[in-house]
mmCIF file as Biopython writes it, N, C-alpha, C and O atoms, coordinates in Angstrom:
data_model
#
loop_
_atom_site.group_PDB
_atom_site.id
_atom_site.type_symbol
_atom_site.label_atom_id
_atom_site.label_alt_id
_atom_site.label_comp_id
_atom_site.label_asym_id
_atom_site.label_entity_id
_atom_site.label_seq_id
_atom_site.pdbx_PDB_ins_code
_atom_site.Cartn_x
_atom_site.Cartn_y
_atom_site.Cartn_z
_atom_site.occupancy
_atom_site.B_iso_or_equiv
_atom_site.auth_seq_id
_atom_site.auth_asym_id
_atom_site.pdbx_PDB_model_num
ATOM 1   N N  . MET A ? 1  ? 0.838   -1.168 0.000   1.0 0.0 1  A 1 
ATOM 2   C CA . MET A ? 1  ? 0.000   0.000  0.000   1.0 0.0 1  A 1 
ATOM 3   C C  . MET A ? 1  ? 0.889   1.239  0.000   1.0 0.0 1  A 1 
ATOM 4   O O  . MET A ? 1  ? 1.889   1.304  0.714   1.0 0.0 1  A 1 
ATOM 5   N N  . TYR A ? 2  ? 0.505   2.219  -0.814  1.0 0.0 2  A 1 
ATOM 6   C CA . TYR A ? 2  ? 1.260   3.459  -0.933  1.0 0.0 2  A 1 
ATOM 7   C C  . TYR A ? 2  ? 0.408   4.594  -0.387  1.0 0.0 2  A 1 
ATOM 8   O O  . TYR A ? 2  ? -0.731  4.778  -0.817  1.0 0.0 2  A 1 
ATOM 9   N N  . ILE A ? 3  ? 0.941   5.347  0.543   1.0 0.0 3  A 1 
ATOM 10  C CA . ILE A ? 3  ? 0.240   6.500  1.097   1.0 0.0 3  A 1 
ATOM 11  C C  . ILE A ? 3  ? 1.130   7.714  0.936   1.0 0.0 3  A 1 
ATOM 12  O O  . ILE A ? 3  ? 2.283   7.723  1.365   1.0 0.0 3  A 1 
ATOM 13  N N  . GLN A ? 4  ? 0.574   8.743  0.307   1.0 0.0 4  A 1 
ATOM 14  C CA . GLN A ? 4  ? 1.310   9.984  0.122   1.0 0.0 4  A 1 
ATOM 15  C C  . GLN A ? 4  ? 0.665   11.039 1.004   1.0 0.0 4  A 1 
ATOM 16  O O  . GLN A ? 4  ? -0.561  11.118 1.082   1.0 0.0 4  A 1 
ATOM 17  N N  . SER A ? 5  ? 1.464   11.833 1.656   1.0 0.0 5  A 1 
ATOM 18  C CA . SER A ? 5  ? 0.927   12.811 2.594   1.0 0.0 5  A 1 
ATOM 19  C C  . SER A ? 5  ? 1.506   14.189 2.307   1.0 0.0 5  A 1 
ATOM 20  O O  . SER A ? 5  ? 2.706   14.345 2.080   1.0 0.0 5  A 1 
ATOM 21  N N  . PHE A ? 6  ? 0.624   15.184 2.323   1.0 0.0 6  A 1 
ATOM 22  C CA . PHE A ? 6  ? 1.032   16.579 2.211   1.0 0.0 6  A 1 
ATOM 23  C C  . PHE A ? 6  ? 0.426   17.311 3.397   1.0 0.0 6  A 1 
ATOM 24  O O  . PHE A ? 6  ? -0.795  17.435 3.491   1.0 0.0 6  A 1 
ATOM 25  N N  . ILE A ? 7  ? 1.249   17.786 4.284   1.0 0.0 7  A 1 
ATOM 26  C CA . ILE A ? 7  ? 0.753   18.462 5.473   1.0 0.0 7  A 1 
ATOM 27  C C  . ILE A ? 7  ? 1.441   19.814 5.587   1.0 0.0 7  A 1 
ATOM 28  O O  . ILE A ? 7  ? 2.666   19.915 5.526   1.0 0.0 7  A 1 
ATOM 29  N N  . ASN A ? 8  ? 0.630   20.845 5.753   1.0 0.0 8  A 1 
ATOM 30  C CA . ASN A ? 8  ? 1.161   22.182 6.003   1.0 0.0 8  A 1 
ATOM 31  C C  . ASN A ? 8  ? 1.272   22.342 7.513   1.0 0.0 8  A 1 
ATOM 32  O O  . ASN A ? 8  ? 0.308   22.741 8.165   1.0 0.0 8  A 1 
ATOM 33  N N  . LEU A ? 9  ? 2.408   22.042 8.059   1.0 0.0 9  A 1 
ATOM 34  C CA . LEU A ? 9  ? 2.571   22.085 9.500   1.0 0.0 9  A 1 
ATOM 35  C C  . LEU A ? 9  ? 3.582   23.167 9.857   1.0 0.0 9  A 1 
ATOM 36  O O  . LEU A ? 9  ? 4.790   22.933 9.879   1.0 0.0 9  A 1 
ATOM 37  N N  . ASP A ? 10 ? 3.062   24.347 10.133  1.0 0.0 10 A 1 
ATOM 38  C CA . ASP A ? 10 ? 3.920   25.430 10.583  1.0 0.0 10 A 1 
ATOM 39  C C  . ASP A ? 10 ? 3.181   26.224 11.653  1.0 0.0 10 A 1 
ATOM 40  O O  . ASP A ? 10 ? 2.005   25.974 11.915  1.0 0.0 10 A 1 
ATOM 41  N N  . TYR A ? 11 ? 3.856   27.160 12.256  1.0 0.0 11 A 1 
ATOM 42  C CA . TYR A ? 11 ? 3.322   27.901 13.388  1.0 0.0 11 A 1 
ATOM 43  C C  . TYR A ? 11 ? 2.033   28.641 13.030  1.0 0.0 11 A 1 
ATOM 44  O O  . TYR A ? 11 ? 1.063   28.594 13.786  1.0 0.0 11 A 1 
ATOM 45  N N  . TRP A ? 12 ? 2.018   29.319 11.889  1.0 0.0 12 A 1 
ATOM 46  C CA . TRP A ? 12 ? 0.849   30.098 11.494  1.0 0.0 12 A 1 
ATOM 47  C C  . TRP A ? 12 ? -0.372  29.206 11.317  1.0 0.0 12 A 1 
ATOM 48  O O  . TRP A ? 12 ? -1.459  29.534 11.792  1.0 0.0 12 A 1 
ATOM 49  N N  . ARG A ? 13 ? -0.195  28.086 10.639  1.0 0.0 13 A 1 
ATOM 50  C CA . ARG A ? 13 ? -1.323  27.187 10.393  1.0 0.0 13 A 1 
ATOM 51  C C  . ARG A ? 13 ? -1.832  26.565 11.690  1.0 0.0 13 A 1 
ATOM 52  O O  . ARG A ? 13 ? -3.037  26.374 11.853  1.0 0.0 13 A 1 
ATOM 53  N N  . LEU A ? 14 ? -0.938  26.251 12.598  1.0 0.0 14 A 1 
ATOM 54  C CA . LEU A ? 14 ? -1.376  25.668 13.864  1.0 0.0 14 A 1 
ATOM 55  C C  . LEU A ? 14 ? -2.231  26.649 14.665  1.0 0.0 14 A 1 
ATOM 56  O O  . LEU A ? 14 ? -3.158  26.230 15.358  1.0 0.0 14 A 1 
ATOM 57  N N  . LEU A ? 15 ? -1.934  27.945 14.580  1.0 0.0 15 A 1 
ATOM 58  C CA . LEU A ? 15 ? -2.669  28.944 15.351  1.0 0.0 15 A 1 
ATOM 59  C C  . LEU A ? 15 ? -3.953  29.422 14.683  1.0 0.0 15 A 1 
ATOM 60  O O  . LEU A ? 15 ? -4.942  29.683 15.368  1.0 0.0 15 A 1 
ATOM 61  N N  . THR A ? 16 ? -3.952  29.539 13.357  1.0 0.0 16 A 1 
ATOM 62  C CA . THR A ? 16 ? -5.053  30.242 12.717  1.0 0.0 16 A 1 
ATOM 63  C C  . THR A ? 16 ? -5.874  29.439 11.725  1.0 0.0 16 A 1 
ATOM 64  O O  . THR A ? 16 ? -7.048  29.749 11.523  1.0 0.0 16 A 1 
ATOM 65  N N  . ASP A ? 17 ? -5.312  28.438 11.109  1.0 0.0 17 A 1 
ATOM 66  C CA . ASP A ? 17 ? -6.027  27.747 10.033  1.0 0.0 17 A 1 
ATOM 67  C C  . ASP A ? 17 ? -6.745  26.507 10.534  1.0 0.0 17 A 1 
ATOM 68  O O  . ASP A ? 17 ? -6.293  25.829 11.457  1.0 0.0 17 A 1 
ATOM 69  N N  . ASP A ? 18 ? -7.859  26.232 9.909   1.0 0.0 18 A 1 
ATOM 70  C CA . ASP A ? 18 ? -8.583  24.990 10.157  1.0 0.0 18 A 1 
ATOM 71  C C  . ASP A ? 18 ? -8.328  24.085 8.961   1.0 0.0 18 A 1 
ATOM 72  O O  . ASP A ? 18 ? -8.927  24.267 7.901   1.0 0.0 18 A 1 
ATOM 73  N N  . GLU A ? 19 ? -7.457  23.128 9.126   1.0 0.0 19 A 1 
ATOM 74  C CA . GLU A ? 19 ? -7.107  22.230 8.038   1.0 0.0 19 A 1 
ATOM 75  C C  . GLU A ? 19 ? -7.394  20.796 8.448   1.0 0.0 19 A 1 
ATOM 76  O O  . GLU A ? 19 ? -7.378  20.443 9.627   1.0 0.0 19 A 1 
ATOM 77  N N  . VAL A ? 20 ? -7.651  19.996 7.448   1.0 0.0 20 A 1 
ATOM 78  C CA . VAL A ? 20 ? -7.930  18.583 7.676   1.0 0.0 20 A 1 
ATOM 79  C C  . VAL A ? 20 ? -7.012  17.776 6.773   1.0 0.0 20 A 1 
ATOM 80  O O  . VAL A ? 20 ? -6.816  18.119 5.607   1.0 0.0 20 A 1 
ATOM 81  N N  . ASN A ? 21 ? -6.465  16.728 7.305   1.0 0.0 21 A 1 
ATOM 82  C CA . ASN A ? 21 ? -5.683  15.789 6.512   1.0 0.0 21 A 1 
ATOM 83  C C  . ASN A ? 21 ? -6.460  14.484 6.444   1.0 0.0 21 A 1 
ATOM 84  O O  . ASN A ? 21 ? -7.051  14.047 7.432   1.0 0.0 21 A 1 
ATOM 85  N N  . ALA A ? 22 ? -6.452  13.871 5.278   1.0 0.0 22 A 1 
ATOM 86  C CA . ALA A ? 22 ? -7.200  12.630 5.086   1.0 0.0 22 A 1 
ATOM 87  C C  . ALA A ? 22 ? -6.285  11.561 4.507   1.0 0.0 22 A 1 
ATOM 88  O O  . ALA A ? 22 ? -5.431  11.847 3.667   1.0 0.0 22 A 1 
ATOM 89  N N  . VAL A ? 23 ? -6.466  10.355 4.951   1.0 0.0 23 A 1 
ATOM 90  C CA . VAL A ? 23 ? -5.774  9.201  4.372   1.0 0.0 23 A 1 
ATOM 91  C C  . VAL A ? 23 ? -6.797  8.496  3.502   1.0 0.0 23 A 1 
ATOM 92  O O  . VAL A ? 23 ? -7.823  8.033  3.999   1.0 0.0 23 A 1 
ATOM 93  N N  . VAL A ? 24 ? -6.529  8.413  2.219   1.0 0.0 24 A 1 
ATOM 94  C CA . VAL A ? 24 ? -7.442  7.788  1.266   1.0 0.0 24 A 1 
ATOM 95  C C  . VAL A ? 24 ? -6.858  6.437  0.883   1.0 0.0 24 A 1 
ATOM 96  O O  . VAL A ? 24 ? -5.759  6.360  0.333   1.0 0.0 24 A 1 
ATOM 97  N N  . LEU A ? 25 ? -7.591  5.384  1.172   1.0 0.0 25 A 1 
ATOM 98  C CA . LEU A ? 25 ? -7.111  4.040  0.886   1.0 0.0 25 A 1 
ATOM 99  C C  . LEU A ? 25 ? -7.673  3.483  -0.415  1.0 0.0 25 A 1 
ATOM 100 O O  . LEU A ? 25 ? -7.131  2.518  -0.955  1.0 0.0 25 A 1 
ATOM 101 N N  . SER A ? 26 ? -8.733  4.063  -0.920  1.0 0.0 26 A 1 
ATOM 102 C CA . SER A ? 26 ? -9.361  3.587  -2.151  1.0 0.0 26 A 1 
ATOM 103 C C  . SER A ? 26 ? -8.661  4.191  -3.362  1.0 0.0 26 A 1 
ATOM 104 O O  . SER A ? 26 ? -8.627  5.412  -3.511  1.0 0.0 26 A 1 
ATOM 105 N N  . ARG A ? 27 ? -8.113  3.364  -4.213  1.0 0.0 27 A 1 
ATOM 106 C CA . ARG A ? 27 ? -7.445  3.855  -5.424  1.0 0.0 27 A 1 
ATOM 107 C C  . ARG A ? 27 ? -8.445  4.548  -6.349  1.0 0.0 27 A 1 
ATOM 108 O O  . ARG A ? 27 ? -8.110  5.541  -6.994  1.0 0.0 27 A 1 
ATOM 109 N N  . GLU A ? 28 ? -9.664  4.030  -6.413  1.0 0.0 28 A 1 
ATOM 110 C CA . GLU A ? 28 ? -10.684 4.628  -7.275  1.0 0.0 28 A 1 
ATOM 111 C C  . GLU A ? 28 ? -11.043 6.040  -6.787  1.0 0.0 28 A 1 
ATOM 112 O O  . GLU A ? 28 ? -11.152 6.973  -7.583  1.0 0.0 28 A 1 
ATOM 113 N N  . PHE A ? 29 ? -11.222 6.177  -5.489  1.0 0.0 29 A 1 
ATOM 114 C CA . PHE A ? 29 ? -11.546 7.491  -4.935  1.0 0.0 29 A 1 
ATOM 115 C C  . PHE A ? 29 ? -10.379 8.458  -5.133  1.0 0.0 29 A 1 
ATOM 116 O O  . PHE A ? 29 ? -10.585 9.619  -5.488  1.0 0.0 29 A 1 
ATOM 117 N N  . ALA A ? 30 ? -9.173  7.987  -4.908  1.0 0.0 30 A 1 
ATOM 118 C CA . ALA A ? 30 ? -7.992  8.833  -5.101  1.0 0.0 30 A 1 
ATOM 119 C C  . ALA A ? 30 ? -7.893  9.285  -6.559  1.0 0.0 30 A 1 
ATOM 120 O O  . ALA A ? 30 ? -7.566  10.442 -6.827  1.0 0.0 30 A 1 
ATOM 121 N N  . ALA A ? 31 ? -8.174  8.377  -7.507  1.0 0.0 31 A 1 
ATOM 122 C CA . ALA A ? 31 ? -8.125  8.736  -8.926  1.0 0.0 31 A 1 
ATOM 123 C C  . ALA A ? 31 ? -9.199  9.767  -9.256  1.0 0.0 31 A 1 
ATOM 124 O O  . ALA A ? 31 ? -8.954  10.698 -10.023 1.0 0.0 31 A 1 
ATOM 125 N N  . GLU A ? 32 ? -10.395 9.602  -8.677  1.0 0.0 32 A 1 
ATOM 126 C CA . GLU A ? 32 ? -11.474 10.568 -8.891  1.0 0.0 32 A 1 
ATOM 127 C C  . GLU A ? 32 ? -11.080 11.943 -8.360  1.0 0.0 32 A 1 
ATOM 128 O O  . GLU A ? 32 ? -11.339 12.960 -9.004  1.0 0.0 32 A 1 
ATOM 129 N N  . MET A ? 33 ? -10.459 11.972 -7.192  1.0 0.0 33 A 1 
ATOM 130 C CA . MET A ? 33 ? -10.022 13.246 -6.623  1.0 0.0 33 A 1 
ATOM 131 C C  . MET A ? 33 ? -8.938  13.893 -7.483  1.0 0.0 33 A 1 
ATOM 132 O O  . MET A ? 33 ? -8.941  15.110 -7.669  1.0 0.0 33 A 1 
ATOM 133 N N  . GLU A ? 34 ? -8.026  13.103 -8.000  1.0 0.0 34 A 1 
ATOM 134 C CA . GLU A ? 34 ? -6.991  13.651 -8.884  1.0 0.0 34 A 1 
ATOM 135 C C  . GLU A ? 34 ? -7.603  14.240 -10.144 1.0 0.0 34 A 1 
ATOM 136 O O  . GLU A ? 34 ? -7.166  15.296 -10.602 1.0 0.0 34 A 1 
ATOM 137 N N  . ARG A ? 35 ? -8.608  13.576 -10.715 1.0 0.0 35 A 1 
ATOM 138 C CA . ARG A ? 35 ? -9.295  14.118 -11.899 1.0 0.0 35 A 1 
ATOM 139 C C  . ARG A ? 35 ? -9.994  15.430 -11.558 1.0 0.0 35 A 1 
ATOM 140 O O  . ARG A ? 35 ? -9.958  16.382 -12.339 1.0 0.0 35 A 1 
ATOM 141 N N  . MET A ? 36 ? -10.628 15.476 -10.391 1.0 0.0 36 A 1 
ATOM 142 C CA . MET A ? 36 ? -11.319 16.689 -9.975  1.0 0.0 36 A 1 
ATOM 143 C C  . MET A ? 36 ? -10.324 17.845 -9.807  1.0 0.0 36 A 1 
ATOM 144 O O  . MET A ? 36 ? -10.574 18.950 -10.288 1.0 0.0 36 A 1 
ATOM 145 N N  . PHE A ? 37 ? -9.203  17.594 -9.131  1.0 0.0 37 A 1 
ATOM 146 C CA . PHE A ? 37 ? -8.193  18.639 -8.945  1.0 0.0 37 A 1 
ATOM 147 C C  . PHE A ? 37 ? -7.616  19.090 -10.285 1.0 0.0 37 A 1 
ATOM 148 O O  . PHE A ? 37 ? -7.346  20.275 -10.480 1.0 0.0 37 A 1 
ATOM 149 N N  . ALA A ? 38 ? -7.429  18.150 -11.205 1.0 0.0 38 A 1 
ATOM 150 C CA . ALA A ? 38 ? -6.911  18.500 -12.529 1.0 0.0 38 A 1 
ATOM 151 C C  . ALA A ? 38 ? -7.890  19.405 -13.267 1.0 0.0 38 A 1 
ATOM 152 O O  . ALA A ? 38 ? -7.465  20.344 -13.940 1.0 0.0 38 A 1 
ATOM 153 N N  . ARG A ? 39 ? -9.202  19.142 -13.156 1.0 0.0 39 A 1 
ATOM 154 C CA . ARG A ? 39 ? -10.212 20.007 -13.784 1.0 0.0 39 A 1 
ATOM 155 C C  . ARG A ? 39 ? -10.161 21.403 -13.171 1.0 0.0 39 A 1 
ATOM 156 O O  . ARG A ? 39 ? -10.171 22.400 -13.894 1.0 0.0 39 A 1 
ATOM 157 N N  . TYR A ? 40 ? -10.107 21.479 -11.840 1.0 0.0 40 A 1 
ATOM 158 C CA . TYR A ? 40 ? -10.045 22.781 -11.173 1.0 0.0 40 A 1 
ATOM 159 C C  . TYR A ? 40 ? -8.786  23.545 -11.585 1.0 0.0 40 A 1 
ATOM 160 O O  . TYR A ? 40 ? -8.832  24.746 -11.851 1.0 0.0 40 A 1 
ATOM 161 N N  . PHE A ? 41 ? -7.669  22.831 -11.632 1.0 0.0 41 A 1 
ATOM 162 C CA . PHE A ? 41 ? -6.404  23.463 -12.003 1.0 0.0 41 A 1 
ATOM 163 C C  . PHE A ? 41 ? -6.465  23.992 -13.437 1.0 0.0 41 A 1 
ATOM 164 O O  . PHE A ? 41 ? -5.959  25.078 -13.722 1.0 0.0 41 A 1 
ATOM 165 N N  . ALA A ? 42 ? -7.085  23.226 -14.339 1.0 0.0 42 A 1 
ATOM 166 C CA . ALA A ? 42 ? -7.196  23.654 -15.736 1.0 0.0 42 A 1 
ATOM 167 C C  . ALA A ? 42 ? -8.064  24.900 -15.877 1.0 0.0 42 A 1 
ATOM 168 O O  . ALA A ? 42 ? -7.865  25.692 -16.798 1.0 0.0 42 A 1 
ATOM 169 N N  . GLN A ? 43 ? -9.016  25.077 -14.980 1.0 0.0 43 A 1 
ATOM 170 C CA . GLN A ? 43 ? -9.906  26.238 -15.032 1.0 0.0 43 A 1 
ATOM 171 C C  . GLN A ? 43 ? -9.342  27.449 -14.275 1.0 0.0 43 A 1 
ATOM 172 O O  . GLN A ? 43 ? -9.911  28.538 -14.343 1.0 0.0 43 A 1 
ATOM 173 N N  . SER A ? 44 ? -8.258  27.268 -13.574 1.0 0.0 44 A 1 
ATOM 174 C CA . SER A ? 44 ? -7.695  28.350 -12.775 1.0 0.0 44 A 1 
ATOM 175 C C  . SER A ? 44 ? -6.703  29.181 -13.594 1.0 0.0 44 A 1 
ATOM 176 O O  . SER A ? 44 ? -6.312  28.807 -14.700 1.0 0.0 44 A 1 
ATOM 177 N N  . TYR A ? 45 ? -6.323  30.284 -13.031 1.0 0.0 45 A 1 
ATOM 178 C CA . TYR A ? 45 ? -5.314  31.122 -13.672 1.0 0.0 45 A 1 
ATOM 179 C C  . TYR A ? 45 ? -4.460  31.770 -12.586 1.0 0.0 45 A 1 
ATOM 180 O O  . TYR A ? 45 ? -4.908  31.974 -11.458 1.0 0.0 45 A 1 
ATOM 181 N N  . GLN A ? 46 ? -3.256  32.080 -12.945 1.0 0.0 46 A 1 
ATOM 182 C CA . GLN A ? 46 ? -2.329  32.687 -11.998 1.0 0.0 46 A 1 
ATOM 183 C C  . GLN A ? 46 ? -2.572  34.189 -11.931 1.0 0.0 46 A 1 
ATOM 184 O O  . GLN A ? 46 ? -2.692  34.856 -12.958 1.0 0.0 46 A 1 
ATOM 185 N N  . ILE A ? 47 ? -2.643  34.703 -10.731 1.0 0.0 47 A 1 
ATOM 186 C CA . ILE A ? 47 ? -2.831  36.135 -10.538 1.0 0.0 47 A 1 
ATOM 187 C C  . ILE A ? 47 ? -1.461  36.799 -10.502 1.0 0.0 47 A 1 
ATOM 188 O O  . ILE A ? 47 ? -0.607  36.443 -9.690  1.0 0.0 47 A 1 
ATOM 189 N N  . GLN A ? 48 ? -1.265  37.748 -11.372 1.0 0.0 48 A 1 
ATOM 190 C CA . GLN A ? 48 ? -0.005  38.470 -11.440 1.0 0.0 48 A 1 
ATOM 191 C C  . GLN A ? 48 ? -0.056  39.678 -10.513 1.0 0.0 48 A 1 
ATOM 192 O O  . GLN A ? 48 ? -1.122  40.252 -10.292 1.0 0.0 48 A 1 
ATOM 193 N N  . TRP A ? 49 ? 1.085   40.059 -9.977  1.0 0.0 49 A 1 
ATOM 194 C CA . TRP A ? 49 ? 1.146   41.186 -9.051  1.0 0.0 49 A 1 
ATOM 195 C C  . TRP A ? 49 ? 0.608   42.464 -9.692  1.0 0.0 49 A 1 
ATOM 196 O O  . TRP A ? 49 ? -0.092  43.233 -9.034  1.0 0.0 49 A 1 
ATOM 197 N N  . ASP A ? 50 ? 0.922   42.700 -10.956 1.0 0.0 50 A 1 
ATOM 198 C CA . ASP A ? 50 ? 0.441   43.910 -11.631 1.0 0.0 50 A 1 
ATOM 199 C C  . ASP A ? 50 ? -1.092  43.931 -11.682 1.0 0.0 50 A 1 
ATOM 200 O O  . ASP A ? 50 ? -1.705  44.977 -11.469 1.0 0.0 50 A 1 
ATOM 201 N N  . GLN A ? 51 ? -1.704  42.785 -11.962 1.0 0.0 51 A 1 
ATOM 202 C CA . GLN A ? 51 ? -3.168  42.707 -11.995 1.0 0.0 51 A 1 
ATOM 203 C C  . GLN A ? 51 ? -3.748  42.993 -10.611 1.0 0.0 51 A 1 
ATOM 204 O O  . GLN A ? 51 ? -4.743  43.707 -10.484 1.0 0.0 51 A 1 
ATOM 205 N N  . CYS A ? 52 ? -3.137  42.444 -9.602  1.0 0.0 52 A 1 
ATOM 206 C CA . CYS A ? 52 ? -3.619  42.624 -8.233  1.0 0.0 52 A 1 
ATOM 207 C C  . CYS A ? 52 ? -3.502  44.086 -7.816  1.0 0.0 52 A 1 
ATOM 208 O O  . CYS A ? 52 ? -4.416  44.641 -7.206  1.0 0.0 52 A 1 
ATOM 209 N N  . ARG A ? 53 ? -2.412  44.684 -8.138  1.0 0.0 53 A 1 
ATOM 210 C CA . ARG A ? 53 ? -2.157  46.075 -7.752  1.0 0.0 53 A 1 
ATOM 211 C C  . ARG A ? 53 ? -3.109  47.039 -8.459  1.0 0.0 53 A 1 
ATOM 212 O O  . ARG A ? 53 ? -3.440  48.086 -7.903  1.0 0.0 53 A 1 
ATOM 213 N N  . GLU A ? 54 ? -3.553  46.709 -9.665  1.0 0.0 54 A 1 
ATOM 214 C CA . GLU A ? 54 ? -4.388  47.606 -10.462 1.0 0.0 54 A 1 
ATOM 215 C C  . GLU A ? 54 ? -5.888  47.401 -10.242 1.0 0.0 54 A 1 
ATOM 216 O O  . GLU A ? 54 ? -6.702  48.001 -10.944 1.0 0.0 54 A 1 
ATOM 217 N N  . ARG A ? 55 ? -6.258  46.564 -9.280  1.0 0.0 55 A 1 
ATOM 218 C CA . ARG A ? 55 ? -7.679  46.347 -9.009  1.0 0.0 55 A 1 
ATOM 219 C C  . ARG A ? 55 ? -8.330  47.624 -8.500  1.0 0.0 55 A 1 
ATOM 220 O O  . ARG A ? 55 ? -7.652  48.495 -7.954  1.0 0.0 55 A 1 
ATOM 221 N N  . PRO A ? 56 ? -9.649  47.740 -8.678  1.0 0.0 56 A 1 
ATOM 222 C CA . PRO A ? 56 ? -10.356 48.922 -8.164  1.0 0.0 56 A 1 
ATOM 223 C C  . PRO A ? 56 ? -10.239 49.029 -6.641  1.0 0.0 56 A 1 
ATOM 224 O O  . PRO A ? 56 ? -10.091 48.024 -5.945  1.0 0.0 56 A 1 
ATOM 225 N N  . LEU A ? 57 ? -10.308 50.246 -6.146  1.0 0.0 57 A 1 
ATOM 226 C CA . LEU A ? 57 ? -10.182 50.503 -4.711  1.0 0.0 57 A 1 
ATOM 227 C C  . LEU A ? 57 ? -11.244 49.736 -3.912  1.0 0.0 57 A 1 
ATOM 228 O O  . LEU A ? 57 ? -10.949 49.229 -2.829  1.0 0.0 57 A 1 
ATOM 229 N N  . ALA A ? 58 ? -12.462 49.645 -4.426  1.0 0.0 58 A 1 
ATOM 230 C CA . ALA A ? 58 ? -13.534 48.939 -3.715  1.0 0.0 58 A 1 
ATOM 231 C C  . ALA A ? 58 ? -13.161 47.475 -3.456  1.0 0.0 58 A 1 
ATOM 232 O O  . ALA A ? 58 ? -13.445 46.949 -2.380  1.0 0.0 58 A 1 
ATOM 233 N N  . GLU A ? 59 ? -12.529 46.817 -4.427  1.0 0.0 59 A 1 
ATOM 234 C CA . GLU A ? 59 ? -12.095 45.426 -4.248  1.0 0.0 59 A 1 
ATOM 235 C C  . GLU A ? 59 ? -11.010 45.328 -3.184  1.0 0.0 59 A 1 
ATOM 236 O O  . GLU A ? 59 ? -11.017 44.401 -2.374  1.0 0.0 59 A 1 
ATOM 237 N N  . LYS A ? 60 ? -10.096 46.261 -3.181  1.0 0.0 60 A 1 
ATOM 238 C CA . LYS A ? 60 ? -9.031  46.250 -2.182  1.0 0.0 60 A 1 
ATOM 239 C C  . LYS A ? 60 ? -9.597  46.434 -0.780  1.0 0.0 60 A 1 
ATOM 240 O O  . LYS A ? 60 ? -9.136  45.795 0.165   1.0 0.0 60 A 1 
ATOM 241 N N  . ILE A ? 61 ? -10.593 47.306 -0.642  1.0 0.0 61 A 1 
ATOM 242 C CA . ILE A ? 61 ? -11.223 47.530 0.659   1.0 0.0 61 A 1 
ATOM 243 C C  . ILE A ? 61 ? -11.943 46.267 1.123   1.0 0.0 61 A 1 
ATOM 244 O O  . ILE A ? 61 ? -11.883 45.913 2.301   1.0 0.0 61 A 1 
ATOM 245 N N  . LYS A ? 62 ? -12.627 45.584 0.195   1.0 0.0 62 A 1 
ATOM 246 C CA . LYS A ? 62 ? -13.291 44.317 0.543   1.0 0.0 62 A 1 
ATOM 247 C C  . LYS A ? 62 ? -12.282 43.293 1.040   1.0 0.0 62 A 1 
ATOM 248 O O  . LYS A ? 62 ? -12.548 42.574 2.004   1.0 0.0 62 A 1 
ATOM 249 N N  . ASP A ? 63 ? -11.137 43.222 0.395   1.0 0.0 63 A 1 
ATOM 250 C CA . ASP A ? 63 ? -10.092 42.282 0.819   1.0 0.0 63 A 1 
ATOM 251 C C  . ASP A ? 63 ? -9.615  42.589 2.235   1.0 0.0 63 A 1 
ATOM 252 O O  . ASP A ? 63 ? -9.468  41.682 3.055   1.0 0.0 63 A 1 
ATOM 253 N N  . VAL A ? 64 ? -9.376  43.859 2.520   1.0 0.0 64 A 1 
ATOM 254 C CA . VAL A ? 64 ? -8.929  44.247 3.853   1.0 0.0 64 A 1 
ATOM 255 C C  . VAL A ? 64 ? -9.986  43.867 4.883   1.0 0.0 64 A 1 
ATOM 256 O O  . VAL A ? 64 ? -9.656  43.313 5.932   1.0 0.0 64 A 1 
ATOM 257 N N  . PHE A ? 65 ? -11.240 44.156 4.598   1.0 0.0 65 A 1 
ATOM 258 C CA . PHE A ? 65 ? -12.332 43.828 5.507   1.0 0.0 65 A 1 
ATOM 259 C C  . PHE A ? 65 ? -12.418 42.312 5.722   1.0 0.0 65 A 1 
ATOM 260 O O  . PHE A ? 65 ? -12.589 41.858 6.854   1.0 0.0 65 A 1 
ATOM 261 N N  . ALA A ? 66 ? -12.301 41.533 4.649   1.0 0.0 66 A 1 
ATOM 262 C CA . ALA A ? 66 ? -12.385 40.073 4.754   1.0 0.0 66 A 1 
ATOM 263 C C  . ALA A ? 66 ? -11.253 39.515 5.618   1.0 0.0 66 A 1 
ATOM 264 O O  . ALA A ? 66 ? -11.454 38.542 6.344   1.0 0.0 66 A 1 
ATOM 265 N N  . HIS A ? 67 ? -10.083 40.113 5.547   1.0 0.0 67 A 1 
ATOM 266 C CA . HIS A ? 67 ? -8.957  39.642 6.353   1.0 0.0 67 A 1 
ATOM 267 C C  . HIS A ? 67 ? -9.096  40.009 7.829   1.0 0.0 67 A 1 
ATOM 268 O O  . HIS A ? 67 ? -8.443  39.410 8.684   1.0 0.0 67 A 1 
ATOM 269 N N  . LEU A ? 68 ? -9.939  40.985 8.128   1.0 0.0 68 A 1 
ATOM 270 C CA . LEU A ? 68 ? -10.158 41.348 9.515   1.0 0.0 68 A 1 
ATOM 271 C C  . LEU A ? 68 ? -11.058 40.337 10.249  1.0 0.0 68 A 1 
ATOM 272 O O  . LEU A ? 68 ? -10.943 40.146 11.460  1.0 0.0 68 A 1 
ATOM 273 N N  . PHE A ? 69 ? -11.948 39.701 9.486   1.0 0.0 69 A 1 
ATOM 274 C CA . PHE A ? 69 ? -12.945 38.821 10.094  1.0 0.0 69 A 1 
ATOM 275 C C  . PHE A ? 69 ? -12.994 37.445 9.418   1.0 0.0 69 A 1 
ATOM 276 O O  . PHE A ? 69 ? -14.080 36.997 9.054   1.0 0.0 69 A 1 
ATOM 277 N N  . PRO A ? 70 ? -11.877 36.771 9.241   1.0 0.0 70 A 1 
ATOM 278 C CA . PRO A ? 70 ? -11.902 35.502 8.492   1.0 0.0 70 A 1 
ATOM 279 C C  . PRO A ? 70 ? -12.700 34.396 9.162   1.0 0.0 70 A 1 
ATOM 280 O O  . PRO A ? 70 ? -13.284 33.563 8.468   1.0 0.0 70 A 1 
ATOM 281 N N  . ARG A ? 71 ? -12.742 34.361 10.463  1.0 0.0 71 A 1 
ATOM 282 C CA . ARG A ? 71 ? -13.450 33.292 11.170  1.0 0.0 71 A 1 
ATOM 283 C C  . ARG A ? 71 ? -14.963 33.412 11.042  1.0 0.0 71 A 1 
ATOM 284 O O  . ARG A ? 71 ? -15.677 32.419 11.184  1.0 0.0 71 A 1 
ATOM 285 N N  . TRP A ? 72 ? -15.454 34.610 10.777  1.0 0.0 72 A 1 
ATOM 286 C CA . TRP A ? 72 ? -16.903 34.817 10.725  1.0 0.0 72 A 1 
ATOM 287 C C  . TRP A ? 72 ? -17.437 34.848 9.300   1.0 0.0 72 A 1 
ATOM 288 O O  . TRP A ? 72 ? -18.654 34.848 9.109   1.0 0.0 72 A 1 
ATOM 289 N N  . LEU A ? 73 ? -16.575 34.876 8.302   1.0 0.0 73 A 1 
ATOM 290 C CA . LEU A ? 73 ? -17.048 34.941 6.911   1.0 0.0 73 A 1 
ATOM 291 C C  . LEU A ? 73 ? -17.213 33.573 6.327   1.0 0.0 73 A 1 
ATOM 292 O O  . LEU A ? 73 ? -17.603 33.440 5.167   1.0 0.0 73 A 1 
#
């Protein structure tokens, strides 16, 4: 049996993030999850710093507000 694990274990994550690690023993389920992640990845795009910096002020304010209250959003 082969088990691969990816864990983000650092000080910040231990204090603030709610993360779950799962051990998947079913090869079929693991393959389905890999296909799902591949679809999501294909639909995603990389955000460039220039694009982020040039966003409207209203979007930047929303981001600041969202970071103030992450546990309640």
